[in-house]
VOGU-3710 file (C-alpha; in Angstrom, 3 decimals, decimal comma):
1> xxxxxxxxxx> 16,332/-78,071/-29,408  18,586/-80,149/-26,881  18,119/-76,975/-24,404  14,418/-76,779/-25,019  13,866/-80,471/-24,351  16,228/-80,617/-21,014  14,324/-77,541/-19,657  10,767/-79,307/-20,328  12,003/-82,190/-18,525  13,828/-80,642/-15,800
11> xxxxxxxxxx> 10,170/-79,171/-15,011  8,775/-82,778/-14,493  11,395/-85,257/-13,656  8,519/-87,728/-12,536  6,742/-88,045/-15,894  4,189/-90,965/-16,587  5,879/-94,108/-18,508  5,083/-97,601/-19,463  6,730/-99,774/-17,014  6,296/-103,198/-17,974
21> xxxxxxxxxx> 4,100/-105,272/-20,603  2,833/-108,839/-19,582  1,499/-110,746/-22,609  0,255/-114,208/-22,426  -1,563/-116,272/-25,211  -1,323/-113,146/-27,373  -0,665/-114,154/-31,203  2,652/-116,240/-30,954  3,429/-115,029/-27,327  1,605/-118,591/-25,716
31> xxxxxxxxxx> 3,743/-118,256/-22,961  3,628/-115,775/-20,231  5,830/-112,703/-20,999  6,956/-110,094/-19,470  8,863/-106,825/-20,899  10,342/-104,275/-18,350  10,713/-100,730/-19,860  12,885/-97,731/-18,623  11,769/-94,359/-18,004  13,060/-91,466/-20,336
41> xxxxxxxxxx> 15,742/-90,422/-17,681  17,554/-92,272/-15,109  18,233/-90,959/-11,351  21,259/-89,103/-12,904  19,481/-87,561/-15,564  20,810/-89,442/-18,334  18,793/-90,459/-21,453  17,772/-94,170/-21,083  14,093/-94,059/-22,415  15,078/-95,916/-25,798
51> xxxxxxxxxx> 14,270/-99,552/-25,965  14,804/-101,599/-28,972  13,087/-104,669/-30,013  14,902/-106,773/-32,616  14,422/-110,223/-34,250  14,323/-111,742/-37,620  11,340/-111,555/-39,840  8,547/-113,849/-38,745  9,843/-114,054/-35,212  6,691/-111,910/-33,644
61> xxxxxxxxxx> 8,594/-109,090/-32,588  5,981/-106,565/-34,211  3,093/-108,562/-32,089  4,530/-106,590/-28,916  3,333/-103,301/-30,718  -0,125/-104,913/-31,344  -0,654/-106,222/-28,133  0,001/-102,519/-26,567  -2,634/-101,491/-29,265  -5,107/-103,918/-28,266
71> xxxxxxxxxx> -5,150/-103,582/-24,625  -5,721/-99,648/-25,179  -8,991/-100,479/-26,675  -8,371/-101,105/-30,507  -11,503/-102,881/-31,878  -10,743/-102,886/-35,628  -8,927/-106,353/-36,572  -7,555/-105,238/-39,558  -5,389/-102,826/-37,722  -4,121/-105,619/-35,251
81> xxxxxxxxxx> -3,535/-107,930/-38,628  -6,288/-110,484/-38,094  -9,574/-111,243/-39,727  -11,696/-112,052/-36,528  -11,663/-111,720/-32,769  -9,976/-115,355/-32,251  -6,816/-114,757/-34,565  -5,282/-112,767/-31,806  -5,520/-116,002/-29,469  -2,609/-118,697/-29,881
91> xxxxxxxxxx> -3,850/-120,855/-32,529  -1,416/-123,616/-31,824  1,418/-125,333/-33,568  2,712/-128,889/-33,989  4,034/-129,161/-30,366  1,561/-127,073/-28,596  -2,038/-126,829/-28,554  -4,153/-123,903/-29,135  -5,255/-121,498/-26,101  -8,505/-121,032/-25,144
101> xxxxxxxxxx> -7,884/-116,894/-24,037  -5,287/-114,459/-24,257  -4,661/-111,541/-22,158  -2,058/-108,373/-22,030  -1,435/-106,106/-19,216  0,185/-102,533/-19,268  1,779/-101,224/-16,265  2,344/-97,765/-16,108  3,957/-95,494/-13,886  1,356/-92,813/-12,641
111> xxxxxxxxxx> 3,400/-90,749/-10,116  2,332/-87,699/-11,815  -1,312/-88,641/-11,903  -1,483/-88,213/-15,567  -3,880/-90,641/-15,563  -6,768/-89,296/-13,556  -6,656/-92,261/-10,710  -5,343/-91,880/-7,297  -2,957/-94,579/-7,683  0,949/-94,043/-8,123
121> xxxxxxxxxx> 0,764/-97,385/-10,432  -1,968/-97,981/-12,981  -2,293/-101,498/-14,608  -4,857/-101,746/-17,594  -5,625/-105,668/-18,449  -7,519/-107,027/-21,671  -8,701/-110,269/-21,787  -10,494/-112,307/-24,557  -11,943/-116,030/-24,944  -12,632/-118,066/-27,599
131> xxxxxxxxxx> -16,121/-117,806/-26,867  -15,875/-114,088/-28,029  -15,975/-112,811/-24,504  -13,947/-109,983/-23,135  -12,722/-108,395/-20,012  -11,501/-104,911/-19,219  -9,778/-104,374/-15,927  -8,013/-101,470/-14,014  -6,228/-102,536/-11,065  -7,760/-105,821/-11,249
141> xxxxxxxxxx> -11,485/-104,088/-11,078  -13,543/-104,692/-13,924  -14,220/-101,924/-16,071  -16,155/-101,099/-19,455  -14,173/-100,447/-22,632  -15,624/-96,836/-22,354  -13,703/-96,260/-19,134  -10,370/-97,111/-20,731  -10,752/-94,895/-23,684  -12,116/-92,044/-21,463
151> xxxxxxxxxx> -8,943/-92,506/-19,238  -6,276/-92,970/-21,716  -7,754/-90,096/-23,753  -7,476/-87,755/-20,730  -3,922/-88,989/-20,506  -3,269/-88,263/-24,208  -2,505/-91,654/-25,103  -5,776/-92,958/-26,531  -6,078/-95,707/-29,253  -6,358/-93,282/-32,406
161> xxxxxxxxxx> -3,360/-91,307/-31,083  0,381/-91,400/-32,415  1,550/-93,506/-29,525  1,794/-96,846/-31,240  3,000/-96,322/-35,086  2,591/-99,751/-36,708  4,232/-100,391/-40,178  2,528/-98,237/-42,851  1,446/-95,811/-40,423  3,794/-93,229/-40,799
171> xxxxxxxxxx> 3,464/-92,811/-44,864  -0,164/-93,107/-44,077  -0,329/-89,740/-42,768  0,691/-88,506/-46,339  -1,735/-90,796/-48,088  -4,655/-89,280/-45,712  -6,840/-86,747/-46,460  -6,631/-83,196/-45,718  -9,580/-83,796/-42,852  -7,644/-86,844/-41,612
181> xxxxxxxxxx> -4,718/-84,830/-41,323  -6,339/-82,391/-39,400  -7,830/-85,089/-36,707  -4,206/-86,317/-36,502  -3,213/-82,738/-35,288  -6,093/-82,426/-33,400  -5,195/-85,589/-31,592  -1,408/-84,339/-30,781  -2,991/-80,936/-29,534  -4,576/-83,180/-26,772
191> xxxxxxxxxx> -8,199/-82,706/-28,001  -9,331/-85,627/-27,981  -11,549/-85,639/-24,697  -13,043/-82,386/-26,432  -13,782/-84,666/-29,340  -15,314/-87,606/-27,633  -17,785/-84,921/-25,738  -18,453/-83,452/-29,028  -19,180/-86,781/-30,583  -21,210/-88,351/-28,136
201> xxxxxxxxxx> -23,075/-84,863/-28,282  -23,705/-85,028/-32,021  -24,750/-88,759/-31,295  -27,341/-87,587/-28,815  -28,335/-84,668/-30,930  -29,007/-87,115/-34,063  -30,971/-89,538/-31,555  -32,968/-86,470/-30,004  -33,656/-85,350/-33,522  -35,256/-89,108/-34,286
211> xxxxxxxxxx> -36,985/-88,805/-31,136  -38,477/-85,442/-31,656  -39,607/-86,682/-35,306  -41,537/-89,520/-33,910  -42,855/-87,482/-31,087  -44,178/-85,153/-33,757  -45,526/-88,117/-35,820  -47,662/-89,508/-32,649  -49,018/-86,002/-31,954  -50,210/-85,530/-35,413
221> xxxxxxxxxx> -51,800/-89,188/-35,030  -53,219/-88,570/-31,477  -54,753/-85,248/-32,278  -57,934/-85,968/-34,457  -58,869/-88,858/-32,378  -58,485/-86,530/-29,310  -61,027/-84,131/-30,711  -63,738/-87,133/-31,583  -63,289/-88,459/-27,670  -63,488/-84,781/-26,516
231> xxxxxxxxxx> -66,960/-84,374/-27,936  -68,338/-87,743/-26,704  -66,920/-87,023/-23,465  -68,335/-83,730/-23,075  -71,982/-85,448/-23,367  -71,139/-87,618/-20,329  -69,367/-84,804/-18,754  -72,608/-83,273/-17,261  -73,492/-86,595/-15,859  -70,099/-86,911/-14,343
241> xxxxxxxxxx> -70,325/-83,625/-12,712  -73,545/-84,259/-11,025  -72,041/-87,968/-10,298  -69,084/-86,121/-8,826  -71,345/-83,507/-6,660  -73,265/-86,230/-5,354  -70,118/-88,118/-4,469  -68,708/-84,938/-2,868  -72,070/-84,256/-0,918  -72,001/-87,943/0,287
251> xxxxxxxxxx> -68,328/-87,595/1,198  -68,828/-84,385/2,901  -71,879/-85,896/4,900  -70,237/-89,182/5,507  -66,908/-87,753/6,492  -68,921/-85,315/8,748  -70,818/-88,135/10,587  -67,844/-90,724/10,819  -66,062/-87,683/12,185  -68,856/-87,046/14,891
261> xxxxxxxxxx> -68,719/-90,574/15,908  -65,300/-90,954/16,022  -65,149/-87,805/18,104  -68,202/-89,187/20,209  -66,385/-92,264/20,724  -63,028/-90,785/21,615  -65,132/-88,715/24,292  -67,073/-91,410/25,673  -64,009/-93,557/25,474  -61,949/-91,137/27,573
271> xxxxxxxxxx> -64,426/-90,748/29,851  -64,847/-94,427/30,553  -61,224/-94,594/30,920  -60,940/-91,873/33,377  -63,798/-93,519/34,871  -61,850/-96,579/35,030  -58,713/-94,917/36,479  -60,713/-93,359/39,164  -62,473/-96,508/40,155  -59,016/-98,384/40,446
281> xxxxxxxxxx> -57,725/-95,430/42,460  -60,533/-95,415/44,826  -60,677/-99,194/45,158  -57,049/-99,028/46,247  -57,883/-96,406/48,545  -61,006/-98,760/49,993  -58,916/-101,907/50,123  -56,185/-99,612/52,144  -58,734/-98,503/54,552  -60,149/-102,164/54,998
291> xxxxxxxxxx> -56,507/-103,264/55,699  -55,967/-100,322/58,170  -59,641/-101,090/59,804  -58,530/-104,551/60,466  -55,063/-103,525/61,669  -56,816/-101,335/64,269  -59,411/-103,583/65,258  -56,483/-105,968/66,019  -54,804/-103,234/68,024  -57,646/-102,744/70,259
301> xxxxxxxxxx> -58,575/-106,248/71,156  -55,027/-107,540/71,915  -54,747/-104,101/74,194  -54,249/-105,803/77,918  -51,597/-103,951/79,047  -53,774/-101,286/81,065  -55,214/-103,954/83,125  -51,997/-105,479/83,796  -50,609/-101,935/85,275  -53,581/-101,541/87,445
311> xxxxxxxxxx> -53,083/-104,588/89,059  -49,294/-103,988/89,409  -50,315/-100,799/90,941  -53,005/-102,198/93,487  -50,177/-104,793/94,521  -47,766/-102,039/94,990  -50,833/-99,616/96,923  -51,199/-102,632/99,658  -47,735/-103,405/100,193  -47,632/-99,176/100,796
321> xxxxxxxxxx> -50,555/-99,683/103,452  -48,626/-102,508/105,429  -45,571/-100,683/105,503  -47,462/-97,615/106,595  -49,149/-99,774/109,796  -45,789/-101,257/110,456  -44,439/-97,583/110,466  -46,668/-96,507/112,807  -46,454/-99,574/115,294  -42,716/-98,833/115,172
331> xxxxxxxxxx> -43,024/-95,185/116,166  -45,423/-96,610/119,209  -42,791/-98,651/120,305  -40,325/-95,747/120,147  -42,591/-93,638/122,139  -43,007/-96,240/124,686  -39,315/-96,895/125,329  -38,189/-93,231/125,197  -40,811/-92,597/127,863  -39,406/-95,921/130,172
341> xxxxxxxxxx> -35,692/-94,194/129,321  -37,212/-90,714/130,832  -38,438/-92,467/134,105  -34,900/-93,965/134,591  -33,130/-90,905/133,982  -31,787/-88,596/137,050  -30,461/-84,765/136,515  -27,556/-83,355/138,695  -26,025/-79,769/138,546  -22,817/-79,418/136,101
351> xxxxxxxxxx> -20,647/-76,288/136,349  -20,230/-74,857/132,680  -16,320/-74,712/132,611  -13,830/-75,361/129,851  -13,953/-78,896/129,530  -17,737/-79,039/129,373  -17,550/-76,542/126,430  -14,977/-78,407/124,704  -16,770/-81,439/125,055  -20,022/-80,014/123,419
361> xxxxxxxxxx> -18,231/-78,344/120,788  -16,576/-81,744/119,902  -20,060/-83,348/119,938  -21,194/-80,783/117,675  -18,384/-80,804/115,403  -19,212/-84,517/114,994  -22,721/-84,212/114,030  -21,718/-81,511/111,556  -19,474/-84,506/109,597  -22,350/-86,774/109,920
371> xxxxxxxxxx> -24,471/-84,050/108,247  -22,336/-83,468/105,579  -21,942/-87,033/104,753  -25,633/-87,788/104,965  -26,214/-84,281/102,407  -23,421/-85,849/100,216  -25,343/-89,464/100,014  -28,858/-88,125/100,234  -30,944/-89,450/97,003  -35,098/-88,841/97,980
381> xxxxxxxxxx> -36,657/-86,242/99,058  -37,698/-88,009/102,419  -33,831/-88,169/103,025  -33,523/-84,363/102,608  -36,150/-83,826/105,026  -34,518/-85,688/107,429  -31,325/-83,938/107,039  -33,219/-80,707/107,425  -34,179/-81,658/110,865  -30,784/-83,310/111,437
391> xxxxxxxxxx> -29,232/-79,997/110,767  -31,869/-77,916/113,002  -30,831/-80,203/115,850  -27,384/-79,168/115,403  -28,298/-75,565/115,469  -30,419/-76,095/118,643  -27,361/-77,740/120,116  -25,467/-74,416/119,612  -27,979/-72,011/120,933  -28,254/-74,580/123,975
401> xxxxxxxxxx> -24,645/-74,489/124,744  -24,615/-70,531/124,433  -27,748/-70,374/126,817  -25,570/-72,800/129,495  -22,250/-70,536/129,309  -24,599/-67,655/130,207  -26,305/-69,636/133,044  -22,537/-70,872/134,414  -24,379/-74,418/135,256  -26,463/-77,062/133,500
411> xxxxxxxxxx> -28,745/-79,618/134,599  -27,561/-82,902/133,205  -28,269/-86,782/133,302  -26,640/-89,291/135,222  -24,348/-91,922/133,492  -27,212/-94,615/132,353  -27,265/-98,229/133,591  -27,264/-101,386/131,669  -30,760/-101,464/131,279  -30,539/-98,002/130,475
421> xxxxxxxxxx> -28,385/-98,827/127,634  -30,368/-102,012/126,136  -33,241/-99,644/126,197  -31,295/-97,023/123,882  -30,171/-99,911/121,572  -33,610/-101,077/121,114  -34,612/-97,168/120,451  -31,955/-96,883/117,669  -32,902/-100,318/116,367  -36,304/-99,484/115,806
431> xxxxxxxxxx> -35,662/-95,711/114,558  -33,391/-97,581/111,903  -36,235/-99,594/111,360  -38,744/-96,249/111,022  -36,210/-94,888/108,465  -35,955/-98,226/106,216  -39,702/-98,317/106,402  -40,021/-94,710/105,235  -37,619/-95,431/102,281  -39,454/-98,381/101,122
441> xxxxxxxxxx> -42,516/-96,357/101,380  -41,086/-93,610/99,105  -39,796/-96,190/96,904  -43,476/-97,931/96,706  -45,128/-94,563/96,349  -43,035/-93,330/93,461  -43,638/-96,607/91,713  -47,473/-96,160/92,275  -46,850/-92,526/90,221  -45,618/-94,155/87,878
451> xxxxxxxxxx> -48,104/-96,758/87,284  -50,610/-94,185/87,289  -48,840/-91,862/84,398  -48,594/-95,070/82,017  -52,235/-96,021/82,824  -52,968/-92,588/81,988  -51,045/-92,884/78,757  -52,649/-96,159/77,789  -56,300/-94,704/78,249  -55,029/-91,989/76,330
461> xxxxxxxxxx> -53,809/-94,089/73,608  -56,837/-96,270/73,792  -59,025/-92,913/72,968  -57,203/-92,037/69,972  -57,374/-95,606/68,845  -60,952/-95,884/68,750  -61,222/-92,215/67,533  -58,684/-93,230/64,527  -61,129/-96,553/64,412  -64,557/-94,222/63,884
471> xxxxxxxxxx> -62,497/-92,003/61,215  -61,505/-94,715/59,086  -65,280/-96,150/59,234  -66,473/-92,739/58,086  -63,724/-92,571/55,212  -64,405/-95,727/54,123  -68,118/-95,708/53,957  -67,478/-92,305/51,890  -65,112/-93,900/49,465  -67,481/-97,058/49,047
481> xxxxxxxxxx> -70,343/-94,690/48,041  -68,141/-92,744/45,236  -66,864/-96,048/44,067  -70,466/-97,056/43,718  -71,178/-93,956/41,763  -68,581/-94,270/39,689  -69,427/-97,937/38,478  -72,968/-96,620/37,636  -71,130/-93,761/35,738  -68,730/-96,349/33,845
491> xxxxxxxxxx> -71,366/-98,602/32,747  -73,432/-95,601/31,401  -70,546/-94,850/29,220  -70,101/-98,196/27,979  -73,620/-98,110/27,024  -73,205/-95,193/24,857  -69,939/-96,842/23,239  -71,975/-99,333/22,441  -74,499/-97,015/20,788  -71,809/-95,368/18,966
501> xxxxxxxxxx> -70,433/-98,721/17,711  -73,822/-99,825/15,983  -74,331/-96,152/14,189  -70,575/-96,720/12,838  -71,281/-100,026/11,716  -74,563/-98,949/9,700  -72,546/-96,002/8,571  -69,680/-98,423/7,238  -72,150/-100,294/5,108  -73,535/-97,330/3,660
511> xxxxxxxxxx> -70,375/-95,911/2,595  -69,536/-99,363/1,033  -72,695/-99,743/-0,673  -72,780/-95,857/-2,149  -69,072/-95,078/-2,580  -67,739/-98,441/-2,702  -65,134/-96,945/-0,291  -63,652/-97,479/2,979  -64,050/-95,432/6,116  -60,166/-95,120/5,889
521> xxxxxxxxxx> -60,418/-93,389/2,740  -62,506/-90,374/4,011  -61,028/-87,152/5,482  -62,828/-84,917/7,109  -61,711/-81,068/6,786  -63,278/-79,603/9,718  -65,943/-77,486/7,602  -69,388/-77,673/9,329  -72,208/-79,328/8,023  -75,827/-78,886/8,137
531> xxxxxxxxxx> -77,204/-82,594/8,179  -80,656/-81,830/6,866  -79,680/-79,686/4,000  -76,921/-82,105/2,962  -79,038/-85,136/2,971  -81,817/-83,134/0,947  -79,109/-82,074/-1,789  -77,855/-85,617/-2,132  -81,433/-86,953/-2,608  -82,137/-84,375/-5,388
541> xxxxxxxxxx> -79,041/-85,007/-6,991  -79,989/-88,784/-6,779  -82,982/-87,989/-8,910  -81,168/-85,780/-11,408  -78,573/-88,752/-11,777  -81,273/-91,114/-12,887  -83,141/-89,013/-15,459  -79,704/-88,365/-17,045  -79,056/-92,153/-17,133  -75,801/-94,227/-17,288
551> xxxxxxxxxx> -72,498/-92,707/-17,595  -69,609/-94,707/-20,030  -66,519/-94,824/-17,912  -64,513/-96,327/-20,564  -65,094/-92,946/-23,058  -64,167/-90,832/-20,115  -61,061/-92,805/-19,182  -60,059/-93,026/-22,742  -60,452/-89,484/-23,116  -58,327/-88,730/-20,315
561> xxxxxxxxxx> -55,269/-91,379/-21,137  -55,596/-89,850/-24,612  -55,415/-86,533/-23,370  -52,708/-87,173/-21,102  -50,802/-88,862/-23,457  -51,167/-85,836/-25,882  -49,858/-83,462/-23,147  -47,146/-85,771/-22,334  -46,065/-86,025/-25,680  -46,267/-82,111/-26,256
571> xxxxxxxxxx> -44,171/-81,628/-23,031  -41,916/-84,449/-24,093  -41,540/-82,560/-27,821  -40,528/-79,297/-25,806  -38,001/-80,822/-23,596  -36,515/-82,549/-26,469  -36,430/-79,210/-28,407  -34,765/-78,170/-25,262  -32,154/-80,873/-25,204  -31,405/-80,256/-28,909
581> xxxxxxxxxx> -30,797/-76,529/-28,061  -28,396/-77,589/-25,364  -26,522/-79,983/-27,077  -26,201/-77,712/-30,037  -24,668/-75,530/-27,491  -22,303/-78,128/-26,097  -21,096/-78,825/-29,732  -20,510/-75,278/-30,561  -18,628/-74,949/-27,042  -16,470/-78,020/-27,871
591> xxxxxxxxxx> -15,846/-76,984/-31,640  -14,372/-73,628/-30,477  -12,401/-75,089/-27,825  -11,069/-77,757/-30,421  -10,530/-74,882/-32,971  -8,832/-72,598/-30,141  -6,295/-75,350/-29,223  -5,868/-76,628/-32,906  -4,834/-73,372/-34,157  -2,217/-72,847/-31,129
601> xxxxxxxxxx> -0,915/-76,601/-31,634  -0,990/-75,982/-35,518  1,548/-72,785/-35,419  3,911/-74,707/-33,233  3,770/-78,089/-34,898  3,963/-76,303/-38,506  7,106/-74,524/-36,872  8,684/-77,913/-35,515  7,863/-79,662/-39,051  9,949/-77,277/-40,892
611> xxxxxxxxxx> 12,753/-77,453/-38,461  12,879/-81,290/-38,415  12,579/-81,395/-42,148  15,500/-79,319/-42,911  17,418/-81,518/-40,253  16,625/-84,543/-41,923  17,025/-83,358/-45,524  19,963/-80,807/-44,587  17,945/-78,129/-46,304  14,835/-77,657/-48,237
621> xxxxxxxxxx> 11,482/-76,466/-47,007  8,341/-77,662/-45,753  5,067/-76,198/-44,020  1,475/-77,133/-43,175  -1,319/-75,671/-45,081  -4,771/-74,976/-43,633  -7,334/-75,221/-46,468  -10,880/-75,459/-46,939  -12,426/-78,834/-47,523  -16,125/-80,193/-48,328
631> xxxxxxxxxx> -16,825/-83,083/-46,749  -20,203/-85,019/-46,938  -22,231/-85,138/-43,315  -22,649/-88,835/-42,136  -24,906/-90,215/-39,593  -23,021/-92,630/-37,282  -25,123/-94,994/-35,702  -22,367/-96,714/-33,160  -23,119/-99,662/-31,307  -22,955/-98,737/-27,397
641> xxxxxxxxxx> -22,119/-102,158/-26,294  -18,807/-103,438/-25,610  -19,357/-107,423/-26,054  -17,460/-108,484/-29,478  -14,120/-107,153/-30,619  -15,451/-106,110/-33,897  -18,208/-103,624/-33,298  -17,672/-101,499/-36,152  -19,669/-98,233/-36,994  -22,644/-98,332/-39,301
651> xxxxxxxxxx> -22,258/-95,155/-41,193  -25,742/-93,506/-42,873  -24,885/-91,324/-45,714  -26,899/-87,965/-45,526  -27,296/-85,548/-48,523  -25,933/-82,480/-46,483  -22,727/-81,383/-47,083  -20,431/-79,457/-44,669  -17,222/-77,372/-45,057  -14,432/-78,026/-42,923
661> xxxxxxxxxx> -11,011/-77,049/-42,350  -8,636/-79,445/-43,575  -4,453/-79,618/-43,211  -2,487/-79,753/-46,872  1,400/-80,774/-46,624  3,900/-79,059/-48,842  7,473/-80,375/-48,907  10,209/-79,739/-51,192  13,615/-81,478/-50,705  16,704/-79,176/-51,421
671> xxxxxxxxxx> 17,526/-79,056/-54,934  14,371/-79,971/-56,001  10,758/-78,104/-57,281  8,071/-80,328/-55,955  4,652/-79,271/-56,398  2,676/-82,096/-54,939  3,709/-85,006/-52,652  2,930/-87,444/-54,914  6,265/-86,783/-56,755  8,440/-87,494/-53,837
681> xxxxxxxxxx> 10,363/-90,607/-54,004  9,519/-93,483/-51,261  12,369/-92,708/-49,384  11,614/-88,682/-49,370  7,903/-89,481/-48,173  9,440/-91,714/-45,297  11,542/-88,863/-44,428  8,594/-86,292/-44,510  6,427/-88,502/-42,486  8,956/-89,040/-39,859
691> xxxxxxxxxx> 9,652/-85,123/-39,704  5,710/-84,621/-39,461  6,100/-87,292/-36,825  8,953/-85,962/-34,723  7,098/-82,602/-34,782  3,793/-83,685/-33,410  6,096/-85,557/-30,346  8,103/-82,535/-29,850  4,791/-80,137/-29,320  3,017/-82,701/-27,023
701> xxxxxxxxxx> 5,397/-85,392/-26,131  3,321/-88,554/-25,065  4,612/-90,582/-22,236  5,538/-93,139/-24,692  5,658/-94,355/-28,192  6,039/-97,151/-30,124  7,717/-97,203/-33,485  7,175/-100,509/-35,460  10,089/-100,404/-38,036  9,145/-96,716/-39,040
711> xxxxxxxxxx> 12,970/-96,216/-40,194  13,103/-99,391/-42,612  13,209/-97,427/-45,864  16,021/-95,140/-44,409  19,475/-95,218/-45,763  22,619/-95,264/-43,815  22,907/-91,392/-43,255  19,345/-90,778/-42,677  19,246/-93,662/-40,018  21,994/-91,820/-38,129
721> xxxxxxxxxx> 19,820/-88,312/-38,248  16,911/-90,662/-37,290  18,752/-91,745/-34,210  20,142/-88,330/-33,244  16,459/-86,987/-33,306  14,996/-90,150/-31,492  17,900/-89,656/-28,827  16,713/-85,839/-28,435  13,226/-86,519/-28,329  13,699/-89,180/-25,556
731> xxxxxxxxxx> 14,489/-86,926/-22,970  10,515/-86,211/-22,965  9,050/-89,795/-24,160  9,938/-93,138/-23,590  10,817/-94,738/-26,843  10,103/-98,572/-27,964  11,651/-99,030/-31,116  10,870/-102,388/-33,100  13,514/-102,208/-35,710  16,210/-104,196/-37,961
741> xxxxxxxxxx> 18,168/-100,911/-38,128  21,780/-101,266/-36,294  21,961/-97,473/-35,842  18,303/-97,233/-33,798  19,664/-100,367/-31,768  23,013/-98,025/-30,988  20,806/-95,460/-29,623  19,069/-97,824/-27,162  19,635/-98,475/-23,640  17,723/-101,762/-23,373
751> xxxxxxxxxx> 17,810/-104,393/-26,100  15,273/-107,068/-26,483  15,673/-110,039/-28,844  12,631/-111,742/-30,203  12,984/-115,518/-31,582  10,838/-118,015/-32,473  11,857/-121,981/-32,302  10,095/-124,804/-34,434  7,358/-124,956/-31,522  6,081/-121,505/-33,158
761> xxxxxxxxxx> 6,052/-119,569/-29,918  7,952/-116,244/-29,652  10,621/-115,802/-27,034  12,447/-113,095/-25,342  16,151/-112,545/-24,391  16,774/-108,589/-23,065  19,984/-107,207/-22,276  21,107/-103,556/-21,125  23,598/-102,184/-23,417  25,376/-100,270/-20,820
771> xxxxxxxxxx> 26,375/-103,656/-19,401  27,929/-105,058/-22,722  31,976/-104,824/-22,582  34,627/-104,716/-24,938  34,355/-107,805/-27,435  30,587/-107,883/-26,889  30,828/-109,510/-23,558  28,260/-108,796/-20,944  29,595/-107,322/-17,740  28,872/-109,198/-14,531
//
């Protein structure tokens, strides 16, 4: 057995356990009290999961178990040893006033996520006030009682499980009926969540059956009235059909006319907008042309550059004429001077010898050097012409020298006299002046040509400006004409829009008078309408409607409402029937699941029960027996609310009976022949109950178990057996034992002492037994 427990623990060392309990204002624990607990095993794999809570009678130690059961959702004040909800709040004493509220908190280590929350530690708190209000919190967040019950049921520690075993509960399993024992085993098998779902489905099924019955009663009540209303409505149906046809025709015509008006309005509006845009664009162009014309006109008025250029050209021409007259006079004076020099010159024959030739060649060479210098410095066309003449003169000098060498002698002038020198100097001066005048004439002639060119350019620019001016005038006239035409078209579009608006207003008034609708309620489907035909049909329908007479709308409305309600109830009846079928399937599925799990758990718990019974009694035989039992089917009407601590279920007895599987217990100590549990002594009943309790715990070890003086009736030998079994099971389950038994205290790793002074308040003193040395002294 020890090997089995150890192997199961080895698979999961991080099992969920109760870390601590905080109590304040609950029963005798008026002050805040904290009890810390140890897990089933410590870090070195030692069993340290047994905590003993001891104290004298009346000290309030059992209130610890009551507080834990209360936080887990216990609603019965009887199970909490009270009569009404305020009994669990500290009632006061001679030295301390009563408190207005009580609360308790259970702290769980949730490392294995057995509680399906994403927290490694889960704190569940329950508060109660003397006003009757209560609160449930999970990690500080408010929740419902239903949330707490579901959460703990999924973790296998529900309020109805055997996690908290108070005084007398160990013997209650023997006194319970066979059906109640089956429920105990089912809870141990971990099918609580399936049972909750099954019970809720059954309650929903019963509620659905009642709703279905009420729906059928309503259908039976409505059906005759519906037939009468149908006959009356058929008389008015014909008139309604004609009215509907009339309305349909009017809707068709009015929607068509409204659509036509809207289309025309949109067309005219779009045309007007387009014309407006075109007018704006053309107006911008007209304004731009006006600006350009103004600019061109200013340019033409301010153009006086041509006159200035002509004036300067005339002045230059006059200067050229003056220089030409001066040139002529200078050249004449040169000729006069040359004639004077010719008269003064005399000729003599000179032989052409070497000296003569060298002198001539030296003169020609100097002339060539001057020629080269003049070519280098030449700038104008006249200067190039002079250079050309000078080059011909040098060439002529070479030709003359060649001729003179052939003749042998030459005629030369005599050396000049002083008068001759003065005449030559005057000729040179006049020739220099002639060259200067020619240069100025060339410069001024060039200036005249440039002025002529600029004047021609100005004339061409003015011609182009005038041409541009006339073109702009033509464009402006054309755009102004287009603008006037667009304005006329724009005004015509505005007039057409006004006409359409008038027709729309008339149509709106007609729609309000005839149909009591607004034009926004009309919808045109695009079907073409022959207006004359539809108007003729409308007139004919109006005449027929007047012949039939008025229609009572209340009958039609009542018939429609009654028919809709009848159809709704019929559909509701079908839905309820389907819901009942679905709920029956859920109940069947849950029952099947519960039975499967129960069968497996029954076999294993039965085997463990036999084993523990023989260990406790040192032999004998005990086992569980399944048997059929008839139970009376009860309707349970449970309040869904959470307010109030005494929400007891109201059972309404039903006449039907149901056959279920119950559990019978057979127990026979060694050396005896027992045929019924009632033949067992008190001690034997207690031991048998403990054997079954240990079997349940060993099959599905809960994270923790609270044992409230369950071994009180055992003698010393059986207490030792109880202690050994408790130590054996503590490897997988954390035990908190409220006890007077020394053997149980000896097995505990942590000991809490509860005392109560004359103030009526319970106080706690704790000690770890591994810290107790020889002589009972506490180790440092």
